[in-house]
C-alpha positions in Angstrom: 69.7 33.3 -13.0 68.7 30.1 -11.2 69.9 26.9 -12.8 67.8 23.7 -13.0 69.2 20.2 -12.7 68.1 18.3 -15.9 68.0 15.1 -14.0 65.8 16.5 -11.3 63.4 17.9 -13.9 63.3 14.5 -15.6 62.4 12.8 -12.3 59.7 15.4 -11.5 58.2 14.8 -15.0 58.2 11.1 -14.5 56.5 11.5 -11.1 53.8 13.7 -12.6 53.2 11.2 -15.5 53.0 8.4 -13.0 50.5 10.3 -10.9 48.4 11.1 -14.0 48.5 7.4 -15.1 47.4 6.3 -11.6 44.5 8.8 -11.6 43.4 7.6 -15.0 43.5 4.0 -13.8 41.5 4.9 -10.7 38.9 6.7 -12.8 38.7 3.7 -15.2 38.3 1.3 -12.2 35.5 3.6 -10.7 33.7 3.8 -14.1 34.0 0.0 -14.5 32.5 -0.5 -11.1 29.7 2.0 -11.8 29.0 0.2 -15.1 28.8 -3.1 -13.2 26.4 -1.6 -10.7 24.2 -0.2 -13.5 24.3 -3.6 -15.3 23.0 -5.3 -12.1 20.2 -2.7 -12.0 19.4 -3.4 -15.6 19.3 -7.1 -14.9 16.9 -6.5 -11.9 14.6 -4.5 -14.1 14.6 -7.1 -16.9 13.7 -9.8 -14.3 10.8 -7.6 -13.1 9.5 -7.1 -16.6 9.7 -10.8 -17.3 7.6 -11.5 -14.2 5.1 -8.9 -15.3 4.8 -10.6 -18.7 4.3 -14.0 -17.1 1.6 -12.6 -14.8 -0.3 -10.9 -17.6 -0.1 -14.0 -19.9 1.8 -12.0 -22.5 1.1 -14.4 -25.3 -2.6 -13.9 -25.1 -2.7 -10.2 -24.1 -3.4 -8.9 -27.7 -6.3 -11.4 -28.2 -7.9 -10.6 -24.8 -7.8 -6.9 -25.5 -9.5 -7.5 -28.9 -12.2 -9.5 -27.1 -12.7 -6.7 -24.5 -12.9 -4.1 -27.3 -15.4 -6.1 -29.2 -17.6 -6.5 -26.1 -17.4 -2.8 -25.3 -18.8 -2.0 -28.7 -21.8 -4.2 -28.1 -24.9 -1.8 -28.1 -26.6 -4.0 -25.5 -23.7 -3.9 -23.0 -25.2 -1.2 -20.8 -28.5 -3.0 -20.5 -26.8 -4.5 -17.4 -24.9 -1.5 -15.9 -23.2 -3.5 -13.1 -21.7 -6.1 -15.5 -20.8 -3.3 -17.9 -18.9 -1.4 -15.2 -17.1 -4.6 -14.2 -16.1 -5.3 -17.8 -14.8 -1.7 -18.2 -12.7 -2.1 -15.0 -11.2 -5.4 -16.2 -10.5 -3.9 -19.6 -8.9 -0.8 -18.2 -6.8 -2.9 -15.7 -5.4 -4.9 -18.6 -4.7 -1.8 -20.6 -2.9 -0.1 -17.6 -0.8 -3.2 -17.1 0.3 -3.4 -20.7 1.0 0.3 -20.9 2.9 0.2 -17.6 5.1 -2.6 -18.9 5.7 -1.0 -22.3 6.6 2.4 -20.7 9.2 0.8 -18.4 10.6 -1.2 -21.3 10.9 1.9 -23.4 12.5 4.0 -20.6 15.0 1.2 -19.9 16.0 1.0 -23.6 16.3 4.8 -23.9 18.5 5.0 -20.8 20.8 2.3 -22.0 21.2 4.0 -25.4 21.9 7.3 -23.6 24.7 5.7 -21.5 26.3 4.2 -24.6 26.1 7.5 -26.4 27.5 9.4 -23.4 30.4 6.9 -23.2 31.2 7.3 -27.0 31.2 11.1 -26.6 32.7 11.1 -23.1 29.7 13.2 -21.9 29.5 12.5 -18.1 26.4 14.6 -17.7 24.4 12.5 -20.1 25.7 9.3 -18.4 24.8 10.6 -15.0 21.3 11.5 -16.0 20.7 8.1 -17.6 22.0 6.2 -14.6 19.8 8.2 -12.3 16.8 7.3 -14.5 17.7 3.6 -14.3 18.1 3.8 -10.5 14.5 5.3 -10.3 13.2 2.7 -12.7 14.5 -0.1 -10.4 12.1 1.1 -7.7 9.2 1.5 -10.1 9.7 -2.0 -11.5 10.0 -3.6 -8.1 6.7 -1.9 -7.0 5.0 -3.2 -10.2 6.4 -6.7 -9.6 5.0 -6.7 -6.1 1.6 -5.4 -7.4 1.6 -8.3 -9.9 1.7 -10.7 -6.9 -1.7 -9.4 -5.8 -3.5 -12.4 -7.3 -5.6 -13.5 -4.4 -9.3 -14.3 -4.9 -10.4 -10.9 -3.6 -7.2 -8.8 -4.0 -8.6 -6.7 -6.9 -11.7 -5.8 -5.0 -12.7 -2.6 -3.2 -12.4 -2.8 0.5 -13.9 -1.8 3.8 -11.6 -0.5 6.5 -12.6 -0.2 10.1 -10.7 1.6 12.9 -11.6 1.0 16.5 -10.2 2.8 19.6 -8.8 0.4 22.3 -7.6 0.8 25.8 -6.8 4.4 26.8 -10.0 6.5 26.7 -9.5 9.9 25.1 -5.9 9.1 24.2 -7.0 6.0 22.2 -9.9 7.9 20.5 -7.4 10.6 19.4 -5.1 7.9 18.1 -8.0 6.3 16.2 -8.6 9.7 14.4 -4.9 9.9 13.5 -4.9 6.4 12.0 -8.1 7.2 10.1 -6.5 10.2 8.6 -3.4 8.2 7.8 -5.4 5.7 5.7 -7.4 8.4 4.0 -4.2 10.2 3.0 -2.7 6.9 1.7 -5.8 6.1 -0.3 -6.0 9.6 -1.8 -2.3 9.5 -2.7 -2.8 6.1 -4.3 -5.7 7.3 -6.5 -8.5 5.5 -4.6 -11.8 7.0 -3.7 -12.9 7.0 -0.1 -16.4 7.0 1.3 -17.2 7.2 5.1 -19.8 4.5 5.9 -20.2 5.3 9.7 -18.5 7.1 12.5 -18.8 7.2 16.3 -17.2 10.3 17.8 -15.2 10.2 21.0 -16.6 11.7 24.2 -14.0 14.4 24.4 -11.8 14.1 21.3 -11.2 11.9 18.3 -13.3 8.9 17.4 -14.4 5.7 19.0 -14.7 4.0 15.6 -15.0 4.7 11.9 -15.7 2.6 8.8 -14.6 3.6 5.2 -15.2 2.1 1.9 -12.1 2.4 -0.3 -12.6 1.8 -4.0 -10.1 1.1 -6.7 -8.2 -1.7 -8.3 -6.3 -3.8 -5.7 -7.5 -1.7 -2.8 -8.1 -4.9 -0.7 -4.9 -6.5 -1.9 -2.8 -3.6 -0.6 -4.7 -2.8 2.6 -5.3 -6.4 3.9 -2.0 -6.4 5.6 -3.1 -3.5 7.8 -5.5 -5.7 9.9 -4.3 -5.8 13.5 -3.5 -3.7 16.5 -1.5 -0.5 16.1 0.4 1.0 19.2 1.2 4.6 19.7 3.8 6.0 22.2 3.9 9.8 22.7 3.8 12.7 25.1 0.0 13.2 25.6 -1.4 16.5 24.4 -4.2 15.9 27.0 -2.0 15.5 30.0 -1.0 18.7 31.7 1.9 16.9 33.3 3.3 16.1 29.8 3.8 12.4 30.6 4.4 9.7 28.1 1.3 7.6 27.2 0.7 4.4 25.3 -2.5 4.0 23.2 -3.9 1.1 21.1 -6.3 0.9 18.2 -7.4 -2.1 16.1 -7.8 -2.0 12.3 -9.8 -4.5 10.3 -9.8 -4.7 6.5 -12.2 -6.9 4.5 -13.1 -7.0 0.8 -16.3 -5.6 -0.7 -18.1 -8.7 -2.1 -18.8 -8.6 -5.8 -22.5 -9.0 -6.8 -21.6 -12.2 -8.7 -20.5 -13.8 -5.4 -23.5 -15.3 -3.7 -23.5 -15.0 0.1 -26.6 -16.3 1.8 -27.7 -14.6 5.0 -30.5 -16.3 6.9 -33.0 -13.5 8.1 -33.4 -15.5 11.4 -29.7 -15.0 12.1 -29.7 -11.2 12.0 -31.1 -8.4 14.1 -31.7 -5.0 12.5 -31.8 -1.9 14.7 -32.5 1.7 13.7 -31.3 4.7 15.7 -30.8 8.4 15.3 -27.4 9.2 13.7 -25.3 12.0 15.0 -25.3 15.2 13.1 -24.0 18.8 13.1 -27.0 20.1 15.2 -29.2 23.1 14.5 -31.0 23.1 11.2 -29.0 20.0 10.2 -30.0 17.8 13.1 -31.2 14.4 12.2 -34.7 14.0 13.6 -35.4 10.5 12.2 -34.1 7.1 13.1 -32.3 6.6 9.8 -29.0 5.0 10.9 -29.0 1.2 10.7 -27.1 -1.4 12.8 -27.1 -5.1 11.8 -26.0 -7.8 14.2 -25.2 -11.3 12.9 -25.9 -13.6 15.9 -23.9 -16.8 14.8 -20.6 -14.8 14.3 -21.2 -11.7 16.5 -20.4 -9.4 13.6 -21.9 -5.9 13.9 -22.0 -3.5 11.0 -23.5 0.0 10.9 -24.3 2.8 8.4 -25.4 6.3 9.1 -26.2 8.0 5.8 -29.4 10.2 5.5 -31.6 7.5 4.0 -32.6 4.5 6.1 -33.2 2.4 2.9 -29.7 3.3 1.7 -28.3 2.4 5.1 -29.9 -1.0 5.1 -28.4 -1.7 1.7 -24.9 -0.5 2.8 -25.0 -2.4 6.1 -26.1 -5.6 4.4 -23.3 -5.4 1.8 -20.8 -4.8 4.6 -22.2 -7.8 6.5 -21.9 -10.0 3.4 -18.3 -8.8 3.0 -17.4 -9.7 6.5 -18.9 -13.1 6.1 -17.0 -13.6 2.9 -13.8 -12.5 4.7 -14.4 -15.3 7.2 -14.7 -17.8 4.4 -11.5 -16.5 2.9 -9.8 -16.9 6.3 -10.9 -20.5 6.5 -9.3 -21.2 3.1 -6.1 -19.4 4.0 -4.7 -20.6 7.4 -2.1 -17.8 7.5 -4.7 -15.1 7.2 -6.9 -16.9 9.6 -4.2 -17.1 12.2 -3.5 -13.4 11.8 -7.1 -12.5 12.4 -7.4 -14.8 15.4 -4.2 -13.3 16.9 -5.5 -9.7 16.4 -7.4 -10.0 19.6 -8.2 -7.0 21.7 -6.5 -3.7 21.1 -4.0 -3.9 23.9 -0.6 -5.2 24.9 0.8 -8.3 23.2 -1.4 -8.1 20.0 0.4 -5.5 18.1 1.5 -5.6 14.4 3.0 -2.2 14.3 4.5 0.3 16.8 4.6 4.1 16.3 7.0 5.8 18.7 7.0 9.6 18.8 8.8 10.0 22.1 11.6 9.8 23.3 12.7 9.1 19.7 11.0 8.8 16.3 10.4 5.3 15.0 7.7 3.3 13.2 8.3 -0.4 13.1 6.4 -3.4 11.8 6.7 -6.2 14.2 6.0 -8.9 11.5 8.5 -7.9 8.9 11.0 -5.9 10.9 10.6 -3.0 8.4 11.1 0.4 10.2 11.7 4.1 9.5 12.4 7.2 11.6 10.1 9.2 9.3 7.1 8.9 11.6 5.6 12.1 10.3 5.7 10.8 6.7 4.1 7.5 7.8 1.2 9.3 9.6 0.8 11.4 6.5 0.1 8.3 4.5 3.5 7.0 3.3 2.7 3.3 3.9 3.8 1.7 0.6 7.1 0.4 2.0 5.3 -1.3 5.0 2.7 -2.9 2.7 5.3 -4.0 0.2 7.4 -5.7 3.0 4.4 -7.6 4.3 3.3 -8.7 0.8 6.9 -9.9 0.1 6.9 -11.8 3.4 3.5 -13.4 2.5 4.9 -14.5 -0.9 8.3 -15.8 0.4 6.9 -17.2 3.7 9.5 -15.3 5.8 10.2 -11.9 7.0 13.0 -9.6 5.6 15.0 -10.1 8.8 14.7 -13.9 8.5 15.6 -13.7 4.8 18.7 -11.6 5.6 19.8 -14.0 8.3 19.4 -17.0 5.9 21.4 -15.3 3.3 
């Protein structure tokens, strides 16, 4: 029978106890660090919620909702459908803001209680799930905080968005169609409605230009940062030699003017042309000059609409012209926006706001904020929120993320 040295057994037991104690201390230190990280996230969420309350005017929210509800119950409300719809949108916007705040506050409180309960019962699964919920809530609260900063004069309005092909012929026309699809996908994902106002197809592929009306709360506020020149670098699908090509397109975003904003247009300053809009051909071919083009001589602004009805096209084109003129007035009031539009220039080298590189590597980079991602497929499929948020944050702080990091 093998004999054991009692002293050696004692030393081994002490070593094991020491190792166990060290592991417990390590686990305690890790948990303490995790709790500190979670507490920092909770603090960030509370700061975002406080900002939301300030933006909403939390002290008067209940009174304003009561006023809205009283006006909605007025039987004469719908005698003026346009004002009625505006009132309903404002009421729903306030309701959504309050519900969004309350839902985040409830979710935060529930997650904190679950963490405390999990720690009391030493249930790591419950703690892990609650911490994951708080991590997700940080992003939601940050997005709502940014949205609350959309308080410009026309930020809440619907918007027109134009895409124009630049230098590059067929390549550029194809790039214009890709950008148009990107914005339509973003709008649909964001819950906005999209109406095509006019489109000019390319000679071989893609489009030369397209105009959309994008409707929904804060549509202009989010999309206004997309005005500028967008550059694409890729292997051309139209080049049999498979060479790399660079294409440019310009994007212009301007708000839809509310009917209560009076924009005067002197009839002597405009020229209205009618022409035959393009169609599918065959029995669907358009045989009347129903499309409308309006040229504003003092500014050189040109707007078009190519629906089936000429009367409808005149109305749409005139609204678009007034929106463009209103945008010019907004630009004059805001020197930063004005400078951005002046620098937009032609769709070509030196005027870019964002670069989309698909070859020899994958990268989309905003040249104003420095924000970038290698998920070019996701961006072209409408994942633009991070880029818009970075630009909005830059506009609020007055400096880019890269500058802010360097300062810190």
